[in-house]
N, C-alpha and C positions, 0 to 999 in steps of 0.2 A: 287791826289785822283782819283780813278777810275771813269770815266765819268758817268756810269749808276747809281752811288750812288746819283747823283744830279737830277735824273729824277723823275717826279711825275705822270707818266702814270700808267695804271693798269697792274699788272703782274700776272703770273700764274706759278705754279710748283706743283709737287707731293711732299708732306711733309713726307711721310712714305717711307720705303724701297721699291724700285721698280725693284729690280734685280731678285726676286723670286716670285713665285705665293703665294698669301696670301688671306685670306678671305676678308679683307677690305684694301683698300688704301685710303688715304685722299689727295684730290687735294685742294690746297689753292689758292684763288684769293685775291689780295689786290690792292686798289687804289680808284680813284674817281668814279668808276662804281657804278650805282644805282641798287636796286633790280628789278625795272621795266625792266631793260635790259635783265634780265634772264627769265622773265615770258614767253616770246614766245617759249622758249625751254623746258618748263616744262608742265607736265600734270595737275598740280594743278591749281586751279583758284583763291584760296584765296590769299590775300596779303602776301608777305614774311615779317614776323615780326621778329624783333631782338631777338636773344637768344631763339628761338623756333625751334626745329628740325622738319623738314617736310619730310615725306616719299613721294616720287614722281618719275615719270618717266622722264628721260632726252630724249628729242625728237629731231630728225632731220626730219622736216616735220612730216609725219605720222609714221616714223620708230622709234622704241624704241632703243636707244643706250644702256641704262642701267636703272635699278631701283636703285635709290640713296636716301641717306638721306642728306638733305641740311640744313645747319645751317648758319645764318646770324648774324654778329657782326657789329653793326653800329658804325662808327667812331664818336668821338674819343675813345669810350669805347671798344677798341679792342686791340689785341696784337701789331699791327703796328700803331695804332692811326688813321687808315684809315678804310673805309668800307672793311670788310673781309668776304668772303664766303668760307665755307669749305664743300666740297662734298665728302661724304663717298661712294665710288664706289666699285664694285667687283674687287678684287686685282690681276687679271691676268695682267701682264705688257702690253700685247697687248691691252687689253681693256682700261687700264689707258692711254696709249699713244694715242690711237685713240680719246678718250674723250678730252684730252688736245689739240690735233690738231684741233678738231672740235670747241671747245670753243675759242681757239686762233684766228681762222679765223673769226668766227661769231661775236665775241664780241670785235674784234680788240685789243687783249691782246698781251703782250710781255712775252716771257719766262724769268723767274726770273734768275738772276745771283746768284752765290754762296754767301750766307749771306745777300741777299738783303732784305728779310723780317725783319731780325733782325736789319739791318741798319736803315730801316724805323722806327722801334720801337725806336731806339736811336735818330734819327733825330726829331721825334715827342715827345720826352721826355717821352716815355712810359717805357723805360729802361735806366739805367745809363751805363756808360762805364764798371764799375765793374760788373754790372749785366749781360752785354753781355759776358764778360769773364767767368762769372760763368756758363752761359748757354753753352758756348763752352766746358767748362770743364766737365759738366754733360754728354754731348753727345759724348765726345771723350775719356774719361778716362776709365781705365781698373780695377779700384778698388773702394771698398766702401769708402775708405778714400778720394780719389779724388772727388768722386761724392758728398760726404758730404760737402767738402770744396766749391764745385761749387754751391750747394744748398744754403749755407750760403750767398754767394755773390748774387745769383739770388733773394733771399728773401729780399735783400736790406740791409743786415747787413754788413756795412763796418767794417772791422777788428777793434776790440776795441783798439788794439795796435796802429793802424793808427790814431785813434781819439786822443789817449793819446799823441802821438808825435805831432799832430797838435796843441794841447793845449800848449805843451812845447815850440813849435816853436813860437807861438803868444806871449808867455811870454818872450822868448828870444828877439823878436823884440821890445817889450815894454821896456825891460831893456837897449837895445841898444839906444833907444830914450832918456832914462834917462841919459845915459852917454854923448850923444851928446848935449842935451839941458839943463840938470839940474846938471851938475857936480859941478858947482860953489855953488849950494845950498846944495848938499849932501856931497861934498868933492870928488875930482877926484878919489882918491884911493878907497873910499867906494863905489862910483858908479860903478867903473870898476870891483871891487870884486863881486858886485851883478850880473853884466853881465857875468863874468866868471863862477860863480856858476850856473846861468841859462843855460849857454852853456854846462856845465858838465852834468847837468841833461838831457838835450836834447841828448847829445852824448851817454849817458848810455842807453837810450831807443833805439837808432839806433843800438848800439852794440848787444842788446838783439835780435833785429830783424835780424841782420846779422847772428846770430847763427842759425836762422831758414831758412836761404836762401841758399840752396845748389847751387853749381856752375852751374849745368845743371839740372834744375827742371823737364825738359821733360822726364828724365830717370824714374821718379816716376809716371808720368802720363800714359805712355805706356811702362812698364818695359820689357826689352829684356834679354833673356838668350842666350848667344852665346857659342856654342861648337867650340873649336878652336884646331888645331894641325896639324901635318904632315899627309900625306896620309896613310891610313890603320892604324890609331891610335885608331879607334873605335868610331869616332864621330857619324856616321850614325847608328851604333848599339845602342848607348846610346840614340840617338834621337828617334828611334823606341821604345825602352824600356820605356822611360818616357812617350811617347804618348800612349803606350799600343796598337800600331797598326803598321803595316809595311808601313810606309809612305816614307821612304828614301831608296834608293837602296844600299844594302851592297854587296861589291865585293872586292876581293883581288887585283884587278887591280887598280893601282894608277891613280888618276885623275878622278875617277868615278863621284864624285860630283864636277862639273865644275862651278856651280853657287850656291848661297845659297838656301836652302829649309827652309821654315818657316811654323809653325803651332801654334795654340793656345793651351796652357795648363793652366788649372785652379788649383790653390793650395790655399785651404782655402778661396775660394771666390774671389781670386785675379787672374785676367787673365794676363798671361805672354805670350810673343811671343818667342817661342823656335826656335832657328835658328841653322841649320846644315850648316857649312860653307865649302868652298872648301879647300882641303888639301893644306897646306903651303909647297911649295917646289920651286926650280928653274925650270923653264920650258921655252921653246921657243914657246909654243903654245899661240897665242895671246888671244884666248878666255879664256883659262884656266888662263892666267896671269891676265886678267881683273877680273875674279872671285876671284882670290887670293887678289888682291888689294881691291876689294869690301869687302872681309872678314875682312881685316885689318880695314877698315872704320867702319864696323859693330861692331867690338870689341871695338873701341874707344867710341862708344855710348851705350855700353851694361850696363845694371844694374848688371847682374851677369855673370862673366866670368869663363868659365870652360876650362882648358887645359887638353887635353888627350894626353898621351905620353907613349911610350914603354921604356923610359929611366928613370933613377933616376934624377928627376929635382925638385928643390924647387924654385918657382918663386912667390914672394909676390905681383906681379902685377895682379895675378889671384885670384879669390875668392876660387877656388877649383882646385887642381891638381890631376888628376886621372892617376895612372900608370896602363896601360891596355895591351892587346895583340890583334892583328888584327883578331884573329880567335875565339873570344868567342861567336860568333853566333848572328844572328839578333834579336832573341827574347829569347834565351835560357839563362841559369844561367851563371854567372861569375864563373870561376874556382877559387879556393881559392888562388892560387899563383899569380893571376893577379888582385886581387881585393884590393890591398893596396891603401889607400887614403893618400895623404900627401899634405901639403900646409898650408895656413894661418889658416884654420879652424881646423886642427888637424890631427892626424895619427891614423887610425883604420884598423883592418883586419876584414872584414865583410864576413861571410861565406855564407849567404843566399841571393839569388837574391832579394827577397822582402826587406830584411834589407838594401841592397845596394841602391835600388831605393828610399826607404823611407828616407835614410840618405841624398841623393842628394836633394830630394824635401824639406826636413825639413831645410837643409842648406840655400836653396833659400828663403823660406818664413821667416826664422828667420832673415835674413839680411833685408828683406823688413819691417818686424815689427819693427826692431831696427831703421830703417831709418825714420819711421813716428812717433817715440815715442815723439819727441819734436814738433810735429805738424808743419812740414816744410811748407813754403810758396811756392807753386808749380806753381802759375801763372807766366809764363816767364816774362811778362812785369813788374810785381811787383818785382820779384826777381832781375831783372836788375837794377831797380830804387834803391832798397835797397842797393845793392852793390855800386852804384854810390854815394848815400848819405853817406855811410860808408867811402868811399875814400875822399870825399869832407870834411867831418867832421874831419877826421884825419889831413888833410892838414890845415884846419882852426884852429885846436887845436895848431898847431905849429905857425901859423900866429899870433894868439892872443898874444903870448909872445914877438914877435919882431916888430909888426906893430903898429904904433901910428896914422896912417892916418885912421880916422873913415869912410871916404868915401870908402876906399878899403874894410874894414870890413863889411860895410853895403852892398856892392855889393856881397860879398861872402854869406852873410846871405840871400840875395835875391835869389841867385842861389839855395840854399837849399830849399827855399820856393817854387820855381818853380817845383822842383822834388817832393816835398810833394803834390802839387796840382795834379801832374800826378799820384802819388800813390793812392790818394783818388778818382781819376777818374774825375778830373775837367779840363781835357785837351781834345782838339778835333783836334789836328794837323793831317794833311793828312797822314803823314808817320806812325804815331801811329795807325790810323784807318786801313790803308792798311795792316799793319802787323797783326793786330788782325783778320781781316776778311779773310786773306789769308788761314786760316785753315777751314773756314766754307764750308758747302756743299750746293748743290742746295736744295731749299725748306726750308732752315733754317733761 
């Protein structure tokens, strides 16, 4: 476990975006620090009361550093369970950083690490493991669907399917106890049939969850659209067209795009990362070769894959195959003879530029909407556990028919129970926590 997660000192960080100028930025302090420690640096003379916003000046001796709004949350009734102070300051990054530097020095604070505020909330039982994951999903996802799933977790609503499986598992454990201890009273066959029926019900619930657990759930959290193809196949032109701005350089010179170029595109409220990759070809240029290899890796992780080609190709590994020509222009219309679409989605001859663009965009959003129809489980940790449970239950299903040693059966049932506890959020292993907080940002 990361060492700083076990510390109990007072920490400070900006909790709002600090890369651009903004009207307000919020600086957060958490720890055993008391309100009296801040009073010498404030122009107000009144006591700092919990949950009351105070407009005051932040002072360095007689010099005003800023006019701020201070709000105090007394522990344990705070986000972290500790004393928390939130300072709303003017949002120029230079101003924010100088205030943090000043308070860090004067109050003996430490700069918070990524995810440290949320970890303290977990440590002090203000949030559960599932709620922490919900918070991460809310702050990092690119769609209403993912945010809603995160909000459900953050509000404390454990997936009802998880609760149902937990009940089925407890019943499975009780029927195993019956088989082990009361077979003589019920009859060995009758007791074992009850156990097998309870396992079948348990396994059916796992199979339903497995249908909602995609192999790579991260693809739906931050969906990527990857434009792929040989040099001069029209990738950069399509990239600019979909963005409706000249973002990528278009040239007839092969190898113009040596690294990937990315930008955000919104389709029906869903934010996708649109990526123009390096042209795929054999090259002795080490930099270009590195870009090509990176393009291949991006394609593997893409939600929507578009192949642009000047040849007649049908490749079902792509969502869309577009037959193009290298000179249809950076922002101009596609000529009729180069606008044939073929591939898994269908074949159409689209005459107008806007029709073509709309066709591509609608193809992307249609796939996304189809992908979330069955309410997929997109928390990576949950997804992994469900797939492990599914594999163990399948192995156990075969074991039940051939194994007569109930000690072995009991051990396997215990393994499934340990995974269920992880699924519901009743585990605090260092490795699990490190993986979760690896995605968190400073001030979170």
